[in-house]
NUKE-524411 format. One record per residue: residue number from 1; residue in three letters; x negated, y negated, z of N, C-alpha, C, O in turn. Coordinates in Angstrom, 2 decimals, always signed. Example, Ala and Ser with C-alpha at 12.3 -4.5 7.8 and 13.67 -1.06 7.14 Angstrom:
<nodes>
NODE|n|res|n_X|n_Y|n_Z|ca_X|ca_Y|ca_Z|c_X|c_Y|c_Z|o_X|o_Y|o_Z
NODE|1|ALA|-13.19|+5.69|+7.80|-12.30|+4.50|+7.80|-13.20|+3.30|+7.80|-14.24|+3.32|+8.46
NODE|2|SER|-12.85|+2.25|+7.08|-13.67|+1.06|+7.14|-12.90|-0.03|+7.87|-13.41|-1.14|+8.04
</nodes>
This chain:
<nodes>
NODE|n|res|n_X|n_Y|n_Z|ca_X|ca_Y|ca_Z|c_X|c_Y|c_Z|o_X|o_Y|o_Z
NODE|1|MET|-5.09|-24.93|-9.53|-6.11|-23.90|-9.47|-5.78|-22.90|-8.37|-5.41|-23.29|-7.26
NODE|2|LEU|-5.91|-21.63|-8.67|-5.65|-20.58|-7.70|-6.95|-20.25|-6.99|-7.92|-19.84|-7.62
NODE|3|ASN|-6.97|-20.43|-5.66|-8.21|-20.19|-4.95|-8.14|-19.01|-3.99|-9.09|-18.76|-3.24
NODE|4|HIS|-7.04|-18.27|-3.99|-6.91|-17.11|-3.13|-6.34|-15.94|-3.93|-5.22|-16.01|-4.44
NODE|5|LYS|-7.13|-14.85|-4.03|-6.68|-13.66|-4.75|-6.79|-12.46|-3.83|-7.69|-12.38|-2.98
NODE|6|LEU|-5.88|-11.53|-4.00|-5.93|-10.25|-3.30|-6.05|-9.18|-4.38|-5.15|-9.02|-5.20
NODE|7|ILE|-7.16|-8.46|-4.38|-7.41|-7.42|-5.38|-7.17|-6.07|-4.73|-7.84|-5.70|-3.77
NODE|8|ILE|-6.21|-5.33|-5.26|-5.91|-3.98|-4.78|-6.49|-3.03|-5.82|-5.95|-2.89|-6.92
NODE|9|ASP|-7.59|-2.38|-5.46|-8.37|-1.60|-6.41|-8.40|-0.13|-6.00|-8.00|+0.23|-4.89
NODE|10|GLU|-8.86|+0.71|-6.91|-8.97|+2.16|-6.70|-7.62|+2.80|-6.35|-7.54|+3.70|-5.52
NODE|11|ILE|-6.57|+2.31|-7.01|-5.24|+2.90|-6.87|-5.21|+4.15|-7.74|-5.56|+4.07|-8.92
NODE|12|PRO|-4.80|+5.30|-7.22|-4.72|+6.49|-8.07|-3.86|+6.22|-9.31|-2.87|+5.50|-9.25
NODE|13|GLN|-4.27|+6.81|-10.42|-3.61|+6.59|-11.71|-2.10|+6.76|-11.62|-1.60|+7.75|-11.09
NODE|14|GLY|-1.38|+5.76|-12.17|+0.07|+5.83|-12.24|+0.80|+5.33|-11.01|+2.03|+5.40|-10.98
NODE|15|LEU|+0.09|+4.83|-9.98|+0.77|+4.41|-8.75|+0.85|+2.89|-8.57|+1.31|+2.43|-7.52
NODE|16|ALA|+0.41|+2.12|-9.54|+0.41|+0.66|-9.38|+1.82|+0.11|-9.14|+2.01|-0.74|-8.27
NODE|17|LEU|+2.78|+0.58|-9.89|+4.15|+0.08|-9.71|+4.72|+0.54|-8.36|+5.52|-0.17|-7.75
NODE|18|GLU|+4.33|+1.72|-7.91|+4.75|+2.21|-6.59|+4.16|+1.33|-5.49|+4.82|+1.06|-4.49
NODE|19|VAL|+2.93|+0.88|-5.67|+2.30|-0.03|-4.71|+3.12|-1.30|-4.59|+3.41|-1.76|-3.49
NODE|20|LEU|+3.51|-1.88|-5.72|+4.32|-3.11|-5.70|+5.67|-2.86|-5.02|+6.16|-3.71|-4.28
NODE|21|ARG|+6.27|-1.69|-5.28|+7.56|-1.36|-4.66|+7.43|-1.22|-3.14|+8.24|-1.77|-2.39
NODE|22|VAL|+6.41|-0.50|-2.69|+6.20|-0.30|-1.26|+5.91|-1.62|-0.55|+6.32|-1.82|+0.59
NODE|23|LEU|+5.21|-2.51|-1.22|+4.90|-3.81|-0.63|+6.09|-4.77|-0.68|+6.06|-5.84|-0.07
NODE|24|GLY|+7.14|-4.39|-1.42|+8.33|-5.23|-1.51|+8.15|-6.41|-2.45|+8.87|-7.41|-2.33
NODE|25|ILE|+7.22|-6.30|-3.38|+6.98|-7.40|-4.33|+7.84|-7.15|-5.56|+7.52|-6.32|-6.40
NODE|26|LYS|+8.94|-7.89|-5.64|+9.86|-7.74|-6.77|+9.71|-8.87|-7.77|+9.81|-8.67|-8.98
NODE|27|GLU|+9.46|-10.03|-7.25|+9.24|-11.19|-8.11|+8.35|-12.16|-7.37|+8.27|-12.14|-6.14
NODE|28|SER|+7.67|-13.00|-8.12|+6.73|-13.94|-7.52|+6.61|-15.15|-8.43|+6.70|-15.04|-9.65
NODE|29|ILE|+6.42|-16.31|-7.82|+6.15|-17.50|-8.63|+4.66|-17.58|-8.95|+4.25|-18.34|-9.83
NODE|30|ASP|+3.85|-16.79|-8.22|+2.41|-16.75|-8.45|+2.08|-15.59|-9.40|+2.83|-14.62|-9.47
NODE|31|PRO|+0.97|-15.69|-10.11|+0.60|-14.64|-11.06|+0.35|-13.28|-10.40|-0.18|-13.20|-9.30
NODE|32|ILE|+0.75|-12.23|-11.09|+0.47|-10.85|-10.72|-0.12|-10.18|-11.96|+0.47|-10.23|-13.04
NODE|33|THR|-1.28|-9.57|-11.80|-1.91|-8.86|-12.91|-1.98|-7.38|-12.55|-2.44|-7.02|-11.47
NODE|34|ILE|-1.52|-6.53|-13.46|-1.53|-5.09|-13.23|-2.35|-4.44|-14.35|-2.10|-4.68|-15.54
NODE|35|HIS|-3.31|-3.63|-13.96|-4.13|-2.89|-14.92|-3.84|-1.41|-14.74|-3.85|-0.90|-13.62
NODE|36|PHE|-3.58|-0.72|-15.84|-3.32|+0.71|-15.81|-4.46|+1.46|-16.51|-5.08|+0.94|-17.44
NODE|37|ASN|-4.73|+2.67|-16.05|-5.64|+3.60|-16.73|-7.04|+3.03|-16.98|-7.56|+3.10|-18.09
NODE|38|ILE|-7.64|+2.48|-15.94|-9.00|+1.94|-16.02|-9.98|+3.06|-15.66|-9.75|+3.76|-14.67
NODE|39|PRO|-11.05|+3.25|-16.42|-12.05|+4.26|-16.04|-12.64|+3.95|-14.66|-12.91|+2.80|-14.33
NODE|40|SER|-12.83|+5.00|-13.86|-13.34|+4.84|-12.50|-14.30|+5.97|-12.18|-13.99|+7.14|-12.41
NODE|41|GLU|-15.48|+5.63|-11.64|-16.42|+6.67|-11.22|-15.85|+7.48|-10.07|-16.07|+8.69|-9.99
NODE|42|ARG|-15.13|+6.83|-9.19|-14.60|+7.48|-7.98|-13.39|+8.37|-8.27|-13.31|+9.48|-7.76
NODE|43|LEU|-12.46|+7.88|-9.09|-11.20|+8.59|-9.32|-11.06|+9.18|-10.72|-10.12|+9.93|-10.98
NODE|44|GLY|-11.96|+8.86|-11.60|-11.82|+9.28|-12.99|-11.06|+8.21|-13.76|-11.60|+7.59|-14.68
NODE|45|VAL|-9.80|+8.00|-13.36|-8.95|+6.94|-13.93|-8.19|+6.30|-12.77|-7.74|+6.99|-11.86
NODE|46|LYS|-8.06|+4.99|-12.81|-7.40|+4.27|-11.71|-6.50|+3.18|-12.24|-6.51|+2.85|-13.43
NODE|47|ASP|-5.70|+2.62|-11.32|-4.92|+1.41|-11.57|-5.49|+0.31|-10.67|-6.21|+0.59|-9.72
NODE|48|LYS|-5.14|-0.93|-10.99|-5.63|-2.08|-10.22|-4.59|-3.19|-10.28|-3.96|-3.40|-11.32
NODE|49|ILE|-4.42|-3.91|-9.17|-3.47|-5.02|-9.11|-4.19|-6.25|-8.55|-4.98|-6.14|-7.60
NODE|50|VAL|-3.93|-7.41|-9.13|-4.45|-8.67|-8.61|-3.25|-9.55|-8.29|-2.44|-9.87|-9.16
NODE|51|LEU|-3.14|-9.95|-7.01|-2.07|-10.84|-6.55|-2.69|-12.17|-6.17|-3.77|-12.21|-5.59
NODE|52|HIS|-2.01|-13.25|-6.48|-2.49|-14.58|-6.11|-1.66|-15.12|-4.96|-0.44|-14.95|-4.92
NODE|53|ASN|-2.35|-15.76|-4.02|-1.72|-16.41|-2.87|-0.90|-15.46|-2.01|+0.21|-15.78|-1.58
NODE|54|VAL|-1.46|-14.27|-1.75|-0.85|-13.28|-0.86|-1.89|-12.92|+0.19|-3.05|-12.69|-0.15
NODE|55|ASP|-1.50|-12.86|+1.45|-2.41|-12.49|+2.52|-2.24|-11.03|+2.89|-1.14|-10.48|+2.81
NODE|56|ALA|-3.33|-10.40|+3.31|-3.32|-8.98|+3.71|-3.31|-8.89|+5.23|-4.36|-8.78|+5.86
NODE|57|ASP|-2.11|-8.92|+5.82|-2.01|-8.74|+7.27|-1.98|-7.24|+7.60|-2.01|-6.41|+6.69
NODE|58|GLN|-1.91|-6.90|+8.88|-1.95|-5.49|+9.30|-0.79|-4.68|+8.72|-0.98|-3.53|+8.31
NODE|59|ARG|+0.38|-5.24|+8.68|+1.54|-4.53|+8.13|+1.35|-4.25|+6.63|+1.69|-3.17|+6.14
NODE|60|PHE|+0.80|-5.22|+5.94|+0.51|-5.08|+4.51|-0.49|-3.94|+4.31|-0.28|-3.08|+3.46
NODE|61|LEU|-1.58|-3.94|+5.09|-2.60|-2.89|+4.99|-2.03|-1.53|+5.37|-2.37|-0.52|+4.76
NODE|62|ALA|-1.17|-1.49|+6.38|-0.56|-0.22|+6.80|+0.27|+0.37|+5.67|+0.21|+1.57|+5.42
NODE|63|ARG|+1.04|-0.46|+5.00|+1.85|+0.04|+3.88|+0.97|+0.59|+2.77|+1.29|+1.63|+2.19
NODE|64|LEU|-0.12|-0.09|+2.46|-1.02|+0.39|+1.41|-1.68|+1.71|+1.81|-1.86|+2.59|+0.97
NODE|65|SER|-2.04|+1.84|+3.08|-2.72|+3.07|+3.52|-1.81|+4.28|+3.41|-2.30|+5.41|+3.37
NODE|66|LEU|-0.49|+4.06|+3.36|+0.44|+5.18|+3.21|+0.43|+5.74|+1.79|+0.76|+6.90|+1.58
NODE|67|ILE|+0.05|+4.93|+0.83|+0.08|+5.37|-0.57|-1.14|+6.24|-0.88|-0.99|+7.33|-1.42
NODE|68|ALA|-2.32|+5.77|-0.54|-3.53|+6.55|-0.79|-4.70|+5.95|-0.01|-4.85|+4.73|+0.07
NODE|69|SER|-5.50|+6.81|+0.57|-6.66|+6.35|+1.34|-7.78|+5.86|+0.43|-8.76|+5.29|+0.91
NODE|70|THR|-7.66|+6.07|-0.87|-8.70|+5.64|-1.82|-8.63|+4.15|-2.13|-9.59|+3.58|-2.65
NODE|71|ILE|-7.51|+3.52|-1.81|-7.29|+2.11|-2.17|-8.31|+1.22|-1.46|-8.57|+1.37|-0.26
NODE|72|VAL|-8.86|+0.28|-2.22|-9.80|-0.71|-1.69|-9.16|-2.08|-1.86|-8.65|-2.41|-2.93
NODE|73|ILE|-9.20|-2.87|-0.79|-8.62|-4.22|-0.81|-9.75|-5.24|-0.71|-10.60|-5.15|+0.17
NODE|74|ARG|-9.74|-6.21|-1.61|-10.69|-7.31|-1.53|-9.90|-8.62|-1.57|-9.08|-8.84|-2.46
NODE|75|GLU|-10.16|-9.47|-0.59|-9.57|-10.81|-0.57|-10.65|-11.78|-1.03|-11.76|-11.78|-0.50
NODE|76|VAL|-10.33|-12.61|-2.01|-11.28|-13.60|-2.51|-10.67|-14.97|-2.28|-9.63|-15.32|-2.84
NODE|77|THR|-11.35|-15.76|-1.43|-10.90|-17.12|-1.14|-12.07|-18.06|-1.35|-13.10|-17.94|-0.70
NODE|78|ASP|-11.90|-18.99|-2.29|-12.94|-19.96|-2.61|-14.30|-19.29|-2.81|-15.32|-19.80|-2.35
NODE|79|GLY|-14.32|-18.15|-3.51|-15.56|-17.46|-3.82|-16.06|-16.51|-2.74|-16.97|-15.72|-3.00
NODE|80|GLU|-15.49|-16.56|-1.55|-15.90|-15.67|-0.46|-15.07|-14.39|-0.52|-13.84|-14.44|-0.62
NODE|81|VAL|-15.76|-13.24|-0.46|-15.09|-11.95|-0.59|-15.05|-11.24|+0.76|-16.07|-11.10|+1.43
NODE|82|ILE|-13.85|-10.80|+1.14|-13.66|-9.99|+2.35|-13.09|-8.66|+1.88|-12.08|-8.63|+1.18
NODE|83|GLN|-13.72|-7.56|+2.28|-13.22|-6.23|+1.90|-12.56|-5.59|+3.11|-13.11|-5.59|+4.21
NODE|84|HIS|-11.36|-5.02|+2.88|-10.62|-4.33|+3.93|-10.74|-2.83|+3.71|-10.59|-2.35|+2.58
NODE|85|ASP|-11.01|-2.10|+4.77|-11.17|-0.66|+4.69|-9.84|+0.02|+4.99|-9.25|-0.22|+6.04
NODE|86|LEU|-9.37|+0.85|+4.06|-8.13|+1.59|+4.28|-8.39|+3.06|+4.56|-7.46|+3.88|+4.52
NODE|87|SER|-9.65|+3.41|+4.85|-9.95|+4.81|+5.10|-9.42|+5.26|+6.46|-9.35|+6.46|+6.74
NODE|88|PHE|-9.05|+4.30|+7.31|-8.43|+4.66|+8.58|-7.03|+5.18|+8.33|-6.47|+4.97|+7.26
NODE|89|GLN|-6.48|+5.86|+9.32|-5.12|+6.38|+9.15|-4.31|+6.03|+10.38|-4.74|+6.29|+11.51
NODE|90|PHE|-3.17|+5.44|+10.17|-2.26|+5.19|+11.27|-1.64|+6.52|+11.66|-1.15|+7.24|+10.79
NODE|91|PRO|-1.64|+6.89|+12.95|-1.06|+8.18|+13.35|+0.46|+8.21|+13.21|+1.06|+9.27|+13.02
NODE|92|GLN|+1.08|+7.03|+13.30|+2.53|+6.97|+13.22|+2.96|+5.66|+12.57|+2.33|+4.63|+12.76
NODE|93|VAL|+4.05|+5.73|+11.80|+4.62|+4.56|+11.15|+5.96|+4.30|+11.82|+6.80|+5.19|+11.92
NODE|94|VAL|+6.16|+3.06|+12.27|+7.38|+2.72|+13.00|+8.10|+1.58|+12.28|+7.54|+0.51|+12.05
NODE|95|GLY|+9.37|+1.83|+11.93|+10.23|+0.79|+11.38|+9.89|+0.30|+9.98|+10.34|-0.77|+9.59
NODE|96|MET|+9.11|+1.06|+9.22|+8.72|+0.61|+7.88|+9.34|+1.45|+6.77|+9.41|+1.00|+5.62
NODE|97|VAL|+9.79|+2.64|+7.09|+10.28|+3.58|+6.09|+11.61|+4.14|+6.56|+11.83|+4.31|+7.76
NODE|98|LYS|+12.50|+4.44|+5.62|+13.81|+5.02|+5.94|+13.78|+6.52|+5.67|+13.25|+6.95|+4.65
NODE|99|CYS|+14.33|+7.31|+6.57|+14.37|+8.76|+6.41|+15.33|+9.13|+5.29|+16.44|+8.60|+5.22
NODE|100|ASP|+14.90|+10.04|+4.40|+15.76|+10.43|+3.28|+16.67|+11.61|+3.60|+17.42|+12.08|+2.74
NODE|101|ASN|+16.61|+12.11|+4.85|+17.51|+13.18|+5.29|+18.85|+12.54|+5.68|+18.90|+11.79|+6.65
NODE|102|PRO|+19.94|+12.82|+4.95|+21.22|+12.18|+5.26|+21.76|+12.55|+6.65|+22.59|+11.83|+7.20
NODE|103|ASN|+21.29|+13.66|+7.23|+21.75|+14.08|+8.56|+20.88|+13.54|+9.69|+21.16|+13.82|+10.86
NODE|104|CYS|+19.85|+12.78|+9.38|+18.95|+12.24|+10.40|+19.70|+11.22|+11.26|+20.49|+10.43|+10.76
NODE|105|ILE|+19.43|+11.26|+12.56|+20.07|+10.34|+13.51|+19.79|+8.88|+13.16|+20.61|+8.01|+13.44
NODE|106|THR|+18.64|+8.61|+12.54|+18.30|+7.23|+12.20|+19.20|+6.65|+11.11|+19.25|+5.44|+10.94
NODE|107|ASN|+19.90|+7.53|+10.38|+20.83|+7.05|+9.35|+22.25|+6.88|+9.87|+23.12|+6.36|+9.17
NODE|108|ALA|+22.50|+7.33|+11.12|+23.83|+7.24|+11.69|+23.89|+6.30|+12.91|+24.93|+5.71|+13.19
NODE|109|GLU|+22.79|+6.18|+13.61|+22.72|+5.37|+14.83|+21.70|+4.25|+14.64|+20.89|+4.28|+13.71
NODE|110|VAL|+21.75|+3.28|+15.53|+20.75|+2.22|+15.52|+19.55|+2.73|+16.32|+19.46|+2.54|+17.53
NODE|111|VAL|+18.64|+3.37|+15.60|+17.45|+3.95|+16.20|+16.26|+3.51|+15.35|+16.33|+3.51|+14.12
NODE|112|THR|+15.17|+3.15|+16.00|+13.97|+2.77|+15.26|+13.40|+4.01|+14.56|+13.18|+5.04|+15.19
NODE|113|GLN|+13.17|+3.88|+13.29|+12.65|+5.01|+12.51|+11.17|+5.20|+12.80|+10.39|+4.24|+12.78
NODE|114|ARG|+10.79|+6.46|+13.08|+9.40|+6.80|+13.39|+8.98|+8.00|+12.55|+9.71|+8.99|+12.44
NODE|115|PHE|+7.80|+7.90|+11.97|+7.26|+8.98|+11.15|+5.84|+9.27|+11.56|+5.04|+8.35|+11.75
NODE|116|ASP|+5.50|+10.56|+11.70|+4.12|+10.97|+11.88|+3.47|+10.97|+10.50|+4.09|+11.37|+9.52
NODE|117|VAL|+2.22|+10.53|+10.43|+1.48|+10.46|+9.18|+0.57|+11.67|+9.08|-0.23|+11.94|+9.97
NODE|118|GLU|+0.70|+12.41|+7.97|-0.14|+13.58|+7.73|-0.93|+13.35|+6.44|-0.35|+13.05|+5.40
NODE|119|GLN|-2.24|+13.49|+6.52|-3.12|+13.26|+5.37|-3.73|+14.58|+4.92|-4.33|+15.29|+5.73
NODE|120|THR|-3.59|+14.90|+3.62|-4.24|+16.07|+3.02|-4.99|+15.57|+1.80|-4.38|+15.30|+0.76
NODE|121|GLY|-6.29|+15.46|+1.91|-7.08|+14.89|+0.81|-6.66|+13.46|+0.57|-6.73|+12.63|+1.49
NODE|122|THR|-6.23|+13.13|-0.65|-5.78|+11.77|-0.95|-4.27|+11.64|-0.87|-3.72|+10.57|-1.14
NODE|123|ILE|-3.58|+12.73|-0.50|-2.12|+12.72|-0.40|-1.69|+12.41|+1.03|-2.17|+13.04|+1.98
NODE|124|THR|-0.80|+11.44|+1.18|-0.26|+11.09|+2.49|+1.20|+11.49|+2.54|+1.97|+11.16|+1.64
NODE|125|ARG|+1.58|+12.20|+3.61|+2.97|+12.61|+3.79|+3.47|+12.05|+5.11|+2.72|+11.95|+6.09
NODE|126|LEU|+4.74|+11.68|+5.13|+5.38|+11.20|+6.36|+6.38|+12.23|+6.82|+7.16|+12.75|+6.03
NODE|127|ARG|+6.36|+12.53|+8.13|+7.30|+13.48|+8.70|+8.11|+12.75|+9.79|+7.55|+12.26|+10.77
NODE|128|CYS|+9.42|+12.69|+9.60|+10.30|+12.02|+10.56|+10.20|+12.73|+11.92|+10.26|+13.96|+11.99
NODE|129|VAL|+10.04|+11.97|+12.99|+9.91|+12.58|+14.32|+11.25|+13.05|+14.87|+11.28|+13.78|+15.86
NODE|130|TYR|+12.34|+12.65|+14.25|+13.64|+13.09|+14.71|+14.03|+14.33|+13.96|+15.11|+14.88|+14.19
</nodes>
């Protein structure tokens, strides 16, 4: 019996697979349920993911907050529900993302990658500090 679920809800339409990619979930021995194009009062249409036996630590939440501030996380353990708020914004992301500029110093030297986080509505952009 599975007694721990992580529900990732209110994902903007079409981003469910991107959420799994950003979280680094490529394969799992535990069930993963993905719902696409679900009607939503908040977003119009949304995606939703249910992961079993996965914990939502700060790094996990930080990665999700980079995708969209609309995402709602609910952890369900033995019937008890804990909701995590992703409406906060990390001012900077350190060591989680690789710069796509081939001339960036972080791609040539051993330097910790740092990005400033810029939020415009529901869109999150990262700007390399180098």
